[in-house]
A tleap script that builds the chain and sets N, CA, C and O, in Angstrom:
source leaprc.protein.ff14SB
mol = sequence {
  NMET SER LYS ARG GLN TRP ARG LEU GLN ASP
  ALA LYS THR GLN LEU SER GLN VAL VAL GLU
  ALA ALA LEU GLN GLY GLU PRO GLN HIE ILE
  THR ARG ARG GLY LYS PRO ALA VAL VAL VAL
  LEU SER GLU ALA ALA PHE ASP ALA PHE LYS
  ARG ASN ALA GLN ALA ALA ALA PRO GLY PHE
  VAL ALA HIE LEU LEU ALA ILE PRO LYS SER
  GLU GLU ASP PHE ASP ARG LEU PRO VAL LYS
  LEU ARG GLU VAL ASP LEU CALA
}
set mol.1.N position { 114.685 43.370 -0.617 }
set mol.1.CA position { 115.669 42.988 -0.529 }
set mol.1.C position { 116.701 43.089 -2.314 }
set mol.1.O position { 116.408 42.174 -3.083 }
set mol.2.N position { 117.556 43.907 -2.736 }
set mol.2.CA position { 118.253 43.908 -3.977 }
set mol.2.C position { 119.126 42.692 -4.154 }
set mol.2.O position { 119.889 42.285 -3.278 }
set mol.3.N position { 118.999 42.243 -5.109 }
set mol.3.CA position { 120.249 41.034 -5.527 }
set mol.3.C position { 121.347 41.834 -5.820 }
set mol.3.O position { 121.218 42.883 -6.452 }
set mol.4.N position { 122.395 41.434 -5.422 }
set mol.4.CA position { 123.552 42.246 -5.647 }
set mol.4.C position { 124.739 41.334 -6.243 }
set mol.4.O position { 125.327 40.648 -5.407 }
set mol.5.N position { 125.046 41.264 -7.209 }
set mol.5.CA position { 125.969 40.531 -8.227 }
set mol.5.C position { 127.347 41.339 -8.293 }
set mol.5.O position { 127.557 42.496 -8.659 }
set mol.6.N position { 128.296 40.264 -7.777 }
set mol.6.CA position { 129.704 40.813 -8.108 }
set mol.6.C position { 130.568 39.684 -9.114 }
set mol.6.O position { 130.243 38.496 -9.106 }
set mol.7.N position { 131.600 40.150 -9.900 }
set mol.7.CA position { 132.496 39.434 -10.445 }
set mol.7.C position { 133.548 38.994 -9.565 }
set mol.7.O position { 134.255 39.905 -9.134 }
set mol.8.N position { 133.828 37.835 -9.193 }
set mol.8.CA position { 135.001 37.390 -8.516 }
set mol.8.C position { 136.246 38.346 -8.464 }
set mol.8.O position { 136.666 38.683 -7.357 }
set mol.9.N position { 136.661 38.654 -9.239 }
set mol.9.CA position { 138.036 39.949 -9.247 }
set mol.9.C position { 136.971 41.000 -8.205 }
set mol.9.O position { 137.212 41.218 -7.017 }
set mol.10.N position { 136.032 41.441 -8.805 }
set mol.10.CA position { 135.629 43.014 -7.982 }
set mol.10.C position { 134.894 42.298 -6.732 }
set mol.10.O position { 134.817 43.214 -5.913 }
set mol.11.N position { 134.438 41.397 -6.274 }
set mol.11.CA position { 134.314 41.041 -4.519 }
set mol.11.C position { 135.454 40.634 -4.063 }
set mol.11.O position { 135.461 40.283 -2.883 }
set mol.12.N position { 136.630 40.563 -4.774 }
set mol.12.CA position { 138.122 40.132 -4.002 }
set mol.12.C position { 138.435 41.736 -3.453 }
set mol.12.O position { 138.670 41.944 -2.263 }
set mol.13.N position { 138.411 42.707 -4.351 }
set mol.13.CA position { 138.591 43.967 -3.943 }
set mol.13.C position { 137.779 44.927 -3.249 }
set mol.13.O position { 138.139 45.977 -2.717 }
set mol.14.N position { 136.630 44.420 -3.328 }
set mol.14.CA position { 135.922 45.269 -2.839 }
set mol.14.C position { 135.116 44.221 -1.536 }
set mol.14.O position { 133.910 44.378 -1.346 }
set mol.15.N position { 135.826 43.287 -0.787 }
set mol.15.CA position { 135.261 42.492 -0.222 }
set mol.15.C position { 134.684 43.050 1.310 }
set mol.15.O position { 133.825 42.477 1.980 }
set mol.16.N position { 135.308 44.167 1.627 }
set mol.16.CA position { 134.283 44.625 2.891 }
set mol.16.C position { 133.045 44.923 2.621 }
set mol.16.O position { 132.165 44.761 3.467 }
set mol.17.N position { 132.773 45.447 1.293 }
set mol.17.CA position { 131.407 45.906 0.579 }
set mol.17.C position { 130.584 44.928 0.751 }
set mol.17.O position { 129.504 45.025 1.334 }
set mol.18.N position { 131.176 43.634 0.112 }
set mol.18.CA position { 130.684 42.263 0.040 }
set mol.18.C position { 129.959 42.311 1.144 }
set mol.18.O position { 128.746 42.515 1.088 }
set mol.19.N position { 130.830 42.068 2.677 }
set mol.19.CA position { 130.336 41.773 3.799 }
set mol.19.C position { 129.699 42.431 4.344 }
set mol.19.O position { 128.974 41.793 5.108 }
set mol.20.N position { 129.491 43.866 4.396 }
set mol.20.CA position { 128.916 44.770 4.408 }
set mol.20.C position { 127.389 44.775 4.126 }
set mol.20.O position { 126.610 45.345 4.890 }
set mol.21.N position { 127.033 44.205 3.148 }
set mol.21.CA position { 125.965 44.402 2.133 }
set mol.21.C position { 125.347 42.808 3.019 }
set mol.21.O position { 124.270 42.798 3.615 }
set mol.22.N position { 126.055 41.863 2.953 }
set mol.22.CA position { 125.588 40.747 3.579 }
set mol.22.C position { 125.161 40.593 4.959 }
set mol.22.O position { 124.437 39.640 5.246 }
set mol.23.N position { 125.629 41.651 6.085 }
set mol.23.CA position { 125.537 41.584 6.963 }
set mol.23.C position { 124.466 42.441 7.440 }
set mol.23.O position { 124.073 42.378 8.605 }
set mol.24.N position { 123.855 43.445 6.361 }
set mol.24.CA position { 122.437 44.161 5.971 }
set mol.24.C position { 121.420 43.505 5.850 }
set mol.24.O position { 120.323 44.016 6.074 }
set mol.25.N position { 121.573 42.064 5.421 }
set mol.25.CA position { 120.777 41.062 5.126 }
set mol.25.C position { 120.682 41.251 3.895 }
set mol.25.O position { 119.519 41.530 3.604 }
set mol.26.N position { 121.502 41.227 2.841 }
set mol.26.CA position { 121.521 41.122 1.238 }
set mol.26.C position { 122.246 40.475 0.686 }
set mol.26.O position { 123.278 40.922 0.185 }
set mol.27.N position { 121.796 38.924 0.622 }
set mol.27.CA position { 122.734 38.015 -0.193 }
set mol.27.C position { 123.707 38.582 -1.244 }
set mol.27.O position { 123.253 39.321 -2.117 }
set mol.28.N position { 125.072 38.268 -1.211 }
set mol.28.CA position { 125.857 38.894 -2.215 }
set mol.28.C position { 126.290 37.900 -3.047 }
set mol.28.O position { 126.939 37.085 -2.392 }
set mol.29.N position { 126.211 37.584 -4.299 }
set mol.29.CA position { 126.273 36.785 -5.389 }
set mol.29.C position { 127.573 37.141 -6.217 }
set mol.29.O position { 127.878 38.162 -6.834 }
set mol.30.N position { 128.218 35.970 -6.021 }
set mol.30.CA position { 129.852 36.367 -6.928 }
set mol.30.C position { 129.543 35.319 -8.018 }
set mol.30.O position { 129.239 34.134 -7.885 }
set mol.31.N position { 129.700 36.062 -9.129 }
set mol.31.CA position { 130.170 34.968 -10.505 }
set mol.31.C position { 131.729 35.004 -10.622 }
set mol.31.O position { 132.559 35.828 -10.239 }
set mol.32.N position { 131.845 33.630 -11.392 }
set mol.32.CA position { 133.617 33.370 -11.519 }
set mol.32.C position { 133.098 32.896 -13.170 }
set mol.32.O position { 132.197 32.110 -13.462 }
set mol.33.N position { 133.946 33.619 -14.031 }
set mol.33.CA position { 134.064 33.320 -15.438 }
set mol.33.C position { 132.819 33.615 -15.896 }
set mol.33.O position { 132.604 33.188 -17.031 }
set mol.34.N position { 131.927 34.212 -15.376 }
set mol.34.CA position { 130.391 34.923 -15.839 }
set mol.34.C position { 129.417 34.000 -15.825 }
set mol.34.O position { 128.481 34.061 -16.622 }
set mol.35.N position { 129.553 32.867 -14.747 }
set mol.35.CA position { 128.738 32.185 -14.171 }
set mol.35.C position { 128.449 32.000 -13.117 }
set mol.35.O position { 129.459 32.044 -12.414 }
set mol.36.N position { 126.824 31.633 -12.084 }
set mol.36.CA position { 127.226 31.772 -10.803 }
set mol.36.C position { 127.995 31.055 -10.130 }
set mol.36.O position { 128.141 29.931 -10.610 }
set mol.37.N position { 128.816 31.357 -8.756 }
set mol.37.CA position { 129.573 30.873 -8.602 }
set mol.37.C position { 129.557 30.501 -6.816 }
set mol.37.O position { 129.903 29.404 -6.379 }
set mol.38.N position { 129.006 31.847 -5.800 }
set mol.38.CA position { 128.804 31.247 -4.542 }
set mol.38.C position { 127.885 32.333 -4.151 }
set mol.38.O position { 127.623 33.242 -4.939 }
set mol.39.N position { 127.362 32.270 -2.907 }
set mol.39.CA position { 126.417 33.482 -2.263 }
set mol.39.C position { 127.003 33.454 -0.904 }
set mol.39.O position { 127.204 32.547 -0.097 }
set mol.40.N position { 127.271 35.085 -0.904 }
set mol.40.CA position { 127.627 35.388 0.479 }
set mol.40.C position { 126.656 35.664 1.485 }
set mol.40.O position { 125.992 36.672 1.244 }
set mol.41.N position { 126.379 35.072 2.533 }
set mol.41.CA position { 125.478 35.348 3.541 }
set mol.41.C position { 125.728 35.717 4.960 }
set mol.41.O position { 126.520 34.912 5.450 }
set mol.42.N position { 125.381 36.557 5.739 }
set mol.42.CA position { 125.616 37.057 6.615 }
set mol.42.C position { 125.266 35.224 7.821 }
set mol.42.O position { 124.481 34.340 7.477 }
set mol.43.N position { 125.976 35.206 8.908 }
set mol.43.CA position { 126.142 34.423 9.827 }
set mol.43.C position { 124.434 33.861 10.355 }
set mol.43.O position { 124.075 32.687 10.452 }
set mol.44.N position { 123.725 34.910 10.591 }
set mol.44.CA position { 122.526 34.719 10.845 }
set mol.44.C position { 121.592 34.521 9.628 }
set mol.44.O position { 120.512 34.322 10.184 }
set mol.45.N position { 121.395 34.466 8.450 }
set mol.45.CA position { 120.747 34.348 7.770 }
set mol.45.C position { 121.364 32.701 7.293 }
set mol.45.O position { 120.531 31.867 6.936 }
set mol.46.N position { 122.406 32.443 7.314 }
set mol.46.CA position { 122.980 31.155 6.988 }
set mol.46.C position { 122.679 30.011 8.011 }
set mol.46.O position { 122.724 28.925 7.432 }
set mol.47.N position { 122.320 29.870 9.644 }
set mol.47.CA position { 121.723 29.939 10.382 }
set mol.47.C position { 120.352 29.358 10.243 }
set mol.47.O position { 119.996 28.181 10.291 }
set mol.48.N position { 119.527 30.677 10.022 }
set mol.48.CA position { 118.083 30.407 9.753 }
set mol.48.C position { 118.047 29.264 8.144 }
set mol.48.O position { 117.451 28.190 8.057 }
set mol.49.N position { 118.786 29.869 7.174 }
set mol.49.CA position { 118.541 28.725 6.066 }
set mol.49.C position { 119.174 27.100 6.680 }
set mol.49.O position { 118.610 26.071 6.308 }
set mol.50.N position { 119.932 27.064 7.281 }
set mol.50.CA position { 119.822 25.625 7.947 }
set mol.50.C position { 118.935 25.235 8.474 }
set mol.50.O position { 118.434 24.205 8.022 }
set mol.51.N position { 118.314 25.892 9.703 }
set mol.51.CA position { 117.389 25.450 10.551 }
set mol.51.C position { 116.220 25.354 9.655 }
set mol.51.O position { 115.411 24.520 10.062 }
set mol.52.N position { 115.878 25.948 8.559 }
set mol.52.CA position { 114.498 25.753 7.342 }
set mol.52.C position { 114.963 24.485 6.561 }
set mol.52.O position { 114.077 23.631 6.532 }
set mol.53.N position { 115.955 24.179 6.010 }
set mol.53.CA position { 116.157 23.020 5.557 }
set mol.53.C position { 116.223 21.914 6.209 }
set mol.53.O position { 115.903 20.869 5.641 }
set mol.54.N position { 116.669 21.916 7.592 }
set mol.54.CA position { 116.401 20.867 8.844 }
set mol.54.C position { 114.577 20.514 8.933 }
set mol.54.O position { 113.771 19.588 9.021 }
set mol.55.N position { 114.637 21.353 8.879 }
set mol.55.CA position { 112.924 21.412 9.209 }
set mol.55.C position { 112.093 20.808 8.044 }
set mol.55.O position { 111.231 19.954 8.249 }
set mol.56.N position { 112.327 21.188 7.075 }
set mol.56.CA position { 111.763 20.629 5.506 }
set mol.56.C position { 112.157 19.074 5.604 }
set mol.56.O position { 111.267 18.236 5.456 }
set mol.57.N position { 113.211 18.760 5.800 }
set mol.57.CA position { 113.616 17.412 5.386 }
set mol.57.C position { 113.065 16.383 6.369 }
set mol.57.O position { 113.163 16.454 7.594 }
set mol.58.N position { 112.453 15.388 5.645 }
set mol.58.CA position { 112.047 14.212 6.762 }
set mol.58.C position { 112.610 13.640 7.207 }
set mol.58.O position { 113.616 13.180 6.668 }
set mol.59.N position { 112.144 13.282 8.808 }
set mol.59.CA position { 113.055 12.728 9.275 }
set mol.59.C position { 113.342 11.384 9.049 }
set mol.59.O position { 112.969 10.975 7.949 }
set mol.60.N position { 114.188 10.164 10.154 }
set mol.60.CA position { 114.306 9.005 9.769 }
set mol.60.C position { 112.586 8.200 10.026 }
set mol.60.O position { 111.894 7.554 9.239 }
set mol.61.N position { 112.421 8.489 11.062 }
set mol.61.CA position { 110.579 7.780 11.565 }
set mol.61.C position { 109.990 7.954 9.981 }
set mol.61.O position { 109.874 6.943 9.288 }
set mol.62.N position { 109.611 9.342 9.422 }
set mol.62.CA position { 108.955 9.191 8.130 }
set mol.62.C position { 109.559 8.176 7.048 }
set mol.62.O position { 109.012 7.449 6.218 }
set mol.63.N position { 110.659 8.367 7.319 }
set mol.63.CA position { 111.518 7.925 6.211 }
set mol.63.C position { 110.965 6.202 5.992 }
set mol.63.O position { 110.560 5.619 4.986 }
set mol.64.N position { 111.194 5.665 7.631 }
set mol.64.CA position { 110.815 4.221 7.575 }
set mol.64.C position { 109.181 3.978 7.385 }
set mol.64.O position { 108.757 3.006 6.760 }
set mol.65.N position { 108.414 4.855 7.923 }
set mol.65.CA position { 107.017 4.764 7.513 }
set mol.65.C position { 106.322 5.096 6.168 }
set mol.65.O position { 105.118 4.986 5.934 }
set mol.66.N position { 107.178 5.470 5.426 }
set mol.66.CA position { 106.992 5.583 3.733 }
set mol.66.C position { 107.371 4.094 3.046 }
set mol.66.O position { 106.943 3.849 1.918 }
set mol.67.N position { 108.061 3.263 3.655 }
set mol.67.CA position { 108.589 1.977 3.469 }
set mol.67.C position { 106.892 1.487 2.782 }
set mol.67.O position { 105.925 1.811 3.471 }
set mol.68.N position { 106.666 0.832 1.633 }
set mol.68.CA position { 105.869 0.149 1.063 }
set mol.68.C position { 105.692 -1.114 2.155 }
set mol.68.O position { 106.688 -1.696 2.583 }
set mol.69.N position { 104.146 -1.535 2.623 }
set mol.69.CA position { 103.910 -2.808 3.869 }
set mol.69.C position { 103.633 -4.007 3.309 }
set mol.69.O position { 103.656 -5.029 3.994 }
set mol.70.N position { 103.336 -4.023 1.983 }
set mol.70.CA position { 102.962 -5.414 1.482 }
set mol.70.C position { 103.857 -5.147 0.185 }
set mol.70.O position { 104.506 -4.168 -0.182 }
set mol.71.N position { 103.556 -6.839 -0.546 }
set mol.71.CA position { 104.142 -6.567 -1.852 }
set mol.71.C position { 103.721 -6.198 -2.841 }
set mol.71.O position { 104.409 -6.030 -3.848 }
set mol.72.N position { 102.257 -5.954 -2.745 }
set mol.72.CA position { 101.108 -5.463 -3.614 }
set mol.72.C position { 101.444 -4.185 -3.821 }
set mol.72.O position { 101.098 -3.841 -4.951 }
set mol.73.N position { 102.066 -3.178 -3.105 }
set mol.73.CA position { 102.419 -2.142 -2.720 }
set mol.73.C position { 103.457 -1.241 -3.992 }
set mol.73.O position { 103.422 -0.082 -4.405 }
set mol.74.N position { 104.502 -2.659 -4.377 }
set mol.74.CA position { 105.938 -2.602 -5.242 }
set mol.74.C position { 106.097 -3.350 -6.031 }
set mol.74.O position { 105.880 -4.463 -5.553 }
set mol.75.N position { 106.434 -3.414 -7.274 }
set mol.75.CA position { 106.746 -4.641 -8.193 }
set mol.75.C position { 108.468 -4.884 -7.873 }
set mol.75.O position { 109.398 -4.111 -7.643 }
set mol.76.N position { 108.354 -6.218 -7.979 }
set mol.76.CA position { 109.467 -6.959 -7.282 }
set mol.76.C position { 110.381 -7.318 -9.209 }
set mol.76.O position { 109.916 -7.626 -10.306 }
set mol.77.N position { 111.733 -7.056 -8.714 }
set mol.77.CA position { 112.307 -7.496 -10.140 }
set mol.77.C position { 112.704 -8.893 -9.517 }
set mol.77.O position { 113.000 -9.400 -8.436 }
set mol.78.N position { 112.474 -9.315 -11.290 }
set mol.78.CA position { 112.805 -11.176 -11.174 }
set mol.78.C position { 114.533 -11.045 -10.445 }
set mol.78.O position { 115.294 -10.120 -10.726 }
set mol.79.N position { 114.761 -11.801 -9.813 }
set mol.79.CA position { 115.771 -12.319 -8.942 }
set mol.79.C position { 116.042 -13.821 -9.748 }
set mol.79.O position { 115.103 -14.614 -9.831 }
set mol.80.N position { 117.730 -14.243 -10.485 }
set mol.80.CA position { 118.084 -15.128 -10.765 }
set mol.80.C position { 119.162 -15.566 -9.834 }
set mol.80.O position { 120.281 -15.063 -9.926 }
set mol.81.N position { 118.849 -16.610 -8.809 }
set mol.81.CA position { 119.749 -16.929 -8.385 }
set mol.81.C position { 121.091 -17.596 -8.585 }
set mol.81.O position { 121.148 -18.045 -9.729 }
set mol.82.N position { 122.366 -17.861 -7.780 }
set mol.82.CA position { 123.317 -18.440 -8.889 }
set mol.82.C position { 123.478 -19.420 -7.619 }
set mol.82.O position { 122.994 -19.294 -6.494 }
set mol.83.N position { 124.389 -20.540 -8.194 }
set mol.83.CA position { 124.924 -21.557 -7.603 }
set mol.83.C position { 126.200 -21.345 -6.923 }
set mol.83.O position { 127.275 -21.118 -7.478 }
set mol.84.N position { 125.954 -21.450 -5.535 }
set mol.84.CA position { 127.571 -21.114 -4.365 }
set mol.84.C position { 127.889 -22.752 -3.756 }
set mol.84.O position { 127.204 -23.499 -3.058 }
set mol.85.N position { 129.009 -22.877 -4.264 }
set mol.85.CA position { 129.779 -24.248 -3.437 }
set mol.85.C position { 130.499 -23.845 -2.261 }
set mol.85.O position { 131.475 -23.094 -2.246 }
set mol.86.N position { 129.882 -24.461 -1.160 }
set mol.86.CA position { 129.847 -24.108 0.183 }
set mol.86.C position { 131.045 -25.027 0.589 }
set mol.86.O position { 131.444 -24.718 1.711 }
set mol.87.N position { 131.832 -26.189 -0.042 }
set mol.87.CA position { 132.422 -27.289 0.485 }
set mol.87.C position { 133.854 -26.613 0.368 }
set mol.87.O position { 134.857 -27.224 0.738 }
savepdb mol mol.pdb
quit
């Protein structure tokens, strides 16, 4: 897969070519003012990207299991309590 880069103005005038190349499996990189701005992907490539990102992200259970289990596992910051008038 070759990386194709377009200037925004060129991508606007050649949108059908940008879309066709993306549909052929080639991500199309678009720059604005000379800086990378966006990437055009096919719907299938975007869905695969989302599935891979979700699979790589730790789940809620893994997050809970990573919490330190005893006070020796992490340092507590000293907390200064303040007086509160409850009357």
